[in-house]
N, C-alpha and C positions, 0 to 999 in steps of 0.2 A: 571296897572303899568305905569302911565302917565309919571313919571320922571324915566323911566327905566334905562337910563345910570347911573345916580347917585346911584340908589338903587342896580343895579347889581354890581357896583364897591364896594358899602358898603357890599354887601353879600360876595363878594370875599375877601374883607379885613377882614371881620369877621371870615371866615374860616381860612385865613392865620394867624390871630392873635391867634386863638385857637390851631393852629398847628405850633406855632412859634418855638417850640423847642422839640426835641424827648423826653426829660425827662418828659414833661407835656402832651404828647400825649397818646392815648390808648395803653396799653402795647402790644396788639396783633400786632400792626404795626411793631414794632422793634423785634418781636420774630423771632427765626431762620427760622421758617416755611415760613415767608413772607419777610424776610430781603432782599433777592436778587430779589424779584419779582417786575417788573415795574408796574404791575396792582394793587398790594395790599400793597407794602412795602414802606420803606423810600425813595428809589430813585424816585418813582413816586411823592411822596409829595415834594421832592426837586424841581421837575419841576415847581410846583406852585410858589415856592419862586424865582426860577431862572427867570421865565417869569415876575413876578411882579417887581423884581429888575431891569431887563432889560428895563422895561417900566417906571421905576422911581417911582413905587408905594410902594416899600419896600426895606429893607436892604439886601445886599448880605450875611451878616453873617448868616441869617437864612438858606440859601441854603447850606453854608459851614457846618453848624452844622448838617443838615440832611445827607449830604454826608459823614461826619465824622462818624455818627452813623451807616450808612450803611456799611462802609468799615473797621470797626474794626477787622474783620476777612476776609481772602481771599475770593474772589468771584469764583464761579464755572465756569469752561470753558470746552470746548470739548463737548463730546456727551451728557452730562447732562445739557447743557446750550442751550438757544435759544434766539431770539430777545427780549422776555419779561422776561427772567430769566438769572441771572448770568452775566458774563462778557459783553455780547452784550447789555444787558439792561443798565448796568452802563455806557458803552461807549456812548450810545445815550444821556444819561443825561449829561455826561461830555462835549459832543460835543456842546450841547445847551448852557452850561455855558461858554465854552472856546471861543466861537465866540464873547463874550462880555467882556471877561477877558483874553486878550492875554497873553499866557505864564503861567497862573495860574495852569492849569491842563494838560499842554502839554506833559510832560514826561509820565504821567499815560495814557493819551489818545493815545500816540504813541504805547505804549505797548499793549493797548487794540485793537487798529487798527490791529496790527499784529495777535493777537489772533482771531479776527473776520474773517480776511481774511483766516487764516489757517482753521478755522472751516467751513467756506463756501466752501472751496475747497474740504474738506473731504465729506461734504454733497453732493456736486455736483457729485463726483465720485460715491457715492452710488446711487444717483438718475439716473445717466446715465446707470449704470449696471442694474438697475431695468427696465428701458425703453427697453434696449437691450434684456433683457430676456422676454419681453412681459407681465410683471406683472403690476397690477394696483397700483397707488400710495396710500400712506396714506395722510390724510389731513396735518399731521405734516411735510410732505416732502416739501410742497409748500406754506402753508398758511402764513398770516401776523404775527400771534402770535408766531408760533413755527418754521416756515419754511423758504424756500429760498427767497420768496418775501420780507420777513422782513429783511433778510440779504442784499438783493439787494437794498432796500431803504436806508439802512445805508451807503452802499458803494457808492451809487449815490451822497450822500452828502459829503462823506469823501475821496473816492478814486475811481472815475469813470473810472477805467482802466480795465485790462484784466479779473479780477475776476468778476467784474460787467457784462462785456460783456458775460462771460461764463454763468452767471445766466440768462441773457436775452436770450441767445441761448437755455438754458434749458426751459425757458418759451415758446419759439417757439415750441420746441418739445412737451411740455405739451399740447399745443393747437391742436396737430394733432390727428386725430381719431385713435382708437385702436380696434382690434377685440378680444373680450373676450367671451368665451362660445358661439361662433358662432354668436355673436351679435356685431354690430358696435356701439362703445361708444365714447363719447368725452374723450380726453386723461387725463382729470382730474377726471374721474369717480373713486370713491373709493368703496371698497367692504364692508365698515362699515356704521354705522349710523353717524349722525352729531357730536356725541361725540368723534368720532375716534375709538370707540369700536364696536364689533359685536352687532347688535341690531335686535331683531326679527321683529320689526316694519319696518325694511328696508331690506327685503329679496332681495338679489341681489345688495345691496348697493345703492348709490345715487350720483348725481352730485350736488355739493354744489355751490351756487351762492354768498355767503356772502363775505363781505370785511374782516371779521376776519378770516374765515376758508375756504373760497372758491375761485372761479375763479375771483371774483371781484378784489381781491388784485393783481393777476397777470396782469389783464387788466390795473389796475391803475399804476403798476410799468412800464409796457411797455409804457404807455402814458407819464408818468412823465419823463422817460429816453429819449423818442423821443423829448419831448419838450426842453430838454437840449442838444439835438444834439447827443445823444449816442444811436446808433442803430446797429443791427446785421442783417444778411441775414434772410429774412422772417419775420422781425419785424412787419411791417405794416399789412402783411397778417394775422399774428397771432391775432392782434387786431381785424381785420375784422371777422375772424373765431369766436372769442369769442362773438363779437357783434351780429353776425348772430344767434348764439345759443340763446343768451338772447332775441333777437327780436322774435324768434320762440315761446318762452314761456311767453312773455309779455301778460298780461291780461288787460281788461278794467274794472275798478271799477264802472264806471258811473260818477266818478268825476276825471278821469284821469287814466293813466297807472300804473300798479304795477307789480313787479316781484316776483315770488315765492321764498321762501328761498332755495329750492332745488327741484330736480326732482328724483322720485323713479323709480325703474325698471318697475313697473307696469304702471306708467304714460308714460314712454318712449315707452313701447310696445303699449299702447293704443293711443299714440300721443295726449293725452289730460290730463289736470290736474284733480285730484280728487277734489271734493267740499271741501271747507275749509272756516273757518270764517275769517273776515278781520284781517290782522296782522299789527303790528306796523311797521312804516317806519323808522327803526333805522339805526345807522352806521353799526353795526355788521352784521345784516341781513335786507333785505328788500329794499324798494324803495329809501330811503334817501341816503344810502351809494352807492347803485347801480347808482343812478342819478349822483352823483359826479364822480364816476369812468367813466361813459359814457361821461360826459361833458369833462373830461380830455382827453379821447380818441378822442372825436370829435375835440378838439383843436389841438391835435397832428396830426390828419389826415386832418385838414382843412375842415371838414364837417359841414357846417353851419346848415343844416337841422337837423342832429343828435344833434348838440349842442343845438338848440332851443328845441328839444324834451326832452332832458335830463333836461334842466333847468326848463321847464314847468312841467315835471314830479315831481320834488321836490316841486315846487310851489303848484301843485295840492295836493300832499300828505300832505303838511303842512297846507293847508286850508280846507282839507276834515275832517269834524267833526268825521266821522266814524274811519278813520285811526288815527287821533289824539287821539280819545277816547280809542284806543287800547294801547296807551302809558301810562304807570302808574308810571314810575320811573323818578328820577331826573338826573341820571348820564350820562356820555359820551357814554357808550357802547350802551345802548338801551333806553335812557331817553331823557328828554326835553333839558338838557344842550347839549347833542350831536346833537340834531336837530337844536338848535340855532347856534351852532358852524358850522355845515355843511351849514346852510343858509348863514353865513358870508363868509365862504370859497368859496361857489358856487357863491355868489353875486359878489365877487371880480373879477371873470373871466367871468361874465355873460353879455349878452347884456344889455344896460343901462336901458331899461324899465323893464326888468325882474329883474335886480338887485335892482331897486327901490321897486318892489313889494315884493321881498324876505326880504329886510330890514324892510319893513312895517309890516311884520309878527312878528318881534322880540319881541315887547312889549307883545303880547299875549303869546308867548312861555315863556318869562321870568316871566310872572305873575303866571304861574303854579309853579314856584320855590319860589316865594315870593308873596303869596296871599295878597290882600288888607287888611290892618290892622295888618299885621305881620311885626314886626321890623326886619331889616336885621340881627342883632345880634341873635335874637331868632331863625330865620331861619338857621343861620350858626350853632348854637348849635345843632339843630335838625339834620342837615346834618352830623356833626362830630360824633354824638352819635348814628347814625343810625346803625342797625345791619349789614349793608353791609360794614361798616368800612369806614375810611377816605381816602382810596386809590385813584388811578388814574382812572381806568376804570369804576367802579361802585360807588365810594364813593365821599366824600366831596371835595377832592383835584381836582379831574377831573371835578366835577360840577363847582367849582370856576374858573377853567381854561376855561371851556366852556362859562361862562357868561362874562369873561373878554373881550374876543373878541367881543361878542355881545353888550357889553356896549359901545364900541367905534366904532362898525361896521368896525373894521380894523383887518387885519390878525395879528397873534401873532408876537412878535419881535424875538422869538428864534426858530421858526419852531419845537416847542416841539411836534406838532401833526404829524410830519413826520412819526412817528411810526404807525400811523393810515392809512398811504398811501393815505391821501386826499390832500397832498401837497408835 
């Protein structure tokens, strides 16, 4: 992909053109089952059009049309909603648009802000009662997709006041060890499998490291807040506690460090990892997302050594043919678009030499999405019609957003990726 910026822009434009209006998009996207979901539905596709319009690549009308399609019926709030579903998901998307269209969505956004704050308070009360009772958390209590770290990231952007501080205080408590069944466990240990449900493959539960569903998101929120000057008692120690746990379980692949997706009770008792095949270094799980979270923590703590280690961990993962070979998808969540986007975000905060090396990898990453001889329109059609759907996390809209930043090697204009807690 020698002319990777132009081809990447053409690929993103092709996806945007095929998703220009909800009436011509695949019907499943606007169905009730997906309508309110940031990962799969029209609000996630609206993010693509918002980012392109803010960058001067497309008309705002496309974003308005997708938001109109999403909001023909009321959005869910309260206990059945979460950062990627219902009112909080819509709030994130409207916030991205409102920063570039002052006043356009302000009334709706003010109402949604109040709802998000109310829901976060309710969830905090439940979480603190759970901690006080000595019970283990669910993944949905604290994770980025469904939990309090997702709420915290939104409030850091919109209202970095008392409720955000309360979420940060909760993250500090989450980092503290607990004793359960006479064993000392990290405070984020859950009694379920990674799906959030009981799983015979995880007797005794697990400690999840991921950015989507694990402690990586809490580390990132603590770091992002500290970088904006919003901290609470125990804030920096909580980051160090999480970092020490992750350092304990870091492994050497022979081509650089890697972090396991999770730790099982048997591994904790044995104090060593079970043998496993190489795993993809994605955003949701693995080295890529972990490296970004630890880079953010290093910047917040002023730790130059940790910063260099995190940046080189991502560089090593993206240049290791074995780890790259374990990646088979195009999307943001666990595919090549996500890796390219993480490379751009990490490079923006990296030491100059490492930043240059990360940017030099982008053509190779983008070439997996647009192989030589494949026209951008043809690749866009394949993405839009893929069985994964055209949504944000796994589908065409997210892939197009990932390549947009990689095309110009500049961070997004709208911070649409704040929902991923990488910025």
